[in-house]
C-alpha positions, 0 to 999 in steps of 0.5 A: 705678477701681472701689471694689473695686480702691480698697479691695481688697475683692472682695465686698459684702453688697449693691449698697446696701452697695457704694453706701454704701462708694463714696459715703463713699470718694468723699466722703473723696477729694473732701475730701482734694483740697479740703483739700490745696488749701486748706491752701496758703492756711491755711484749712479746708474749713469756713472756705472754706464760710463765706467762700463763703456770705459772698461770696454775701451780699456786700455784705449781712451774714449772721448766724451762724444764716444761716451755720449754715443754709447750711453744708455740714457741719452739725456745724461750730461756725460761731461758732468758725470765724468767730472764726478767720476774724476773726483772719485778717482775712478777715471782720469782726463788727459789731453789728446796728443793728436788734437789738443782741443780734444779730451781723452777719458780713461778708467783708472785701476780704482775704477776697474777694481770697482767694476770687478767687484760689481760684476758679481753683484750685478750677476746675482741681481740678474738672477731675478730675471731667470724666471724667464728661460734663455730662449724667452729672454732672447725673444723678449729682447728681440721684441723690444728691439723690434718695438723701437724699430 
C-alpha cells in the first residue's frame, strides 16, 4: 500500500518529505508487529533486544555498557531493563571478578529457552517482508545505511 493511501494524504512537500514520513510510518508498523508478538511473552522490544545481545555473547557475560553500545534503541535505560529481566528470571547479574566495581550480565537458561521459542515466531512474522525479493531487501537495507551516513 502506498504511503498516500495509508495515511490518506495526497501531497507531500517533496520526495524527501514523503520518504521521511514513509520511513517513520513503516518503522511504527514494524514496531507494532514486534510488540504484539512479544506482548504474548510478557517482554518489551527493548528487553527482547537485550536478550538477543546476551545470547550472542553467551556463554561470555556482557557489561551494561556493552549492552548500551549494541542496543537498537539508544534512548533505552539498559540498567532498568536488565533489572526487569532479572525479576523475570531471564538474566542474572554477577560481580566482575577482575573489577569488583563492574557488573556482568548473563542470560539464563530460561532466557535462552524463551528466545528459542521466539525465533520461530519472529521468522513467521518476517514472512510479511517477503513481498520484497532478497535482492530488493538488501538494496533497501543498503539504502537505509547510506541515508544514515
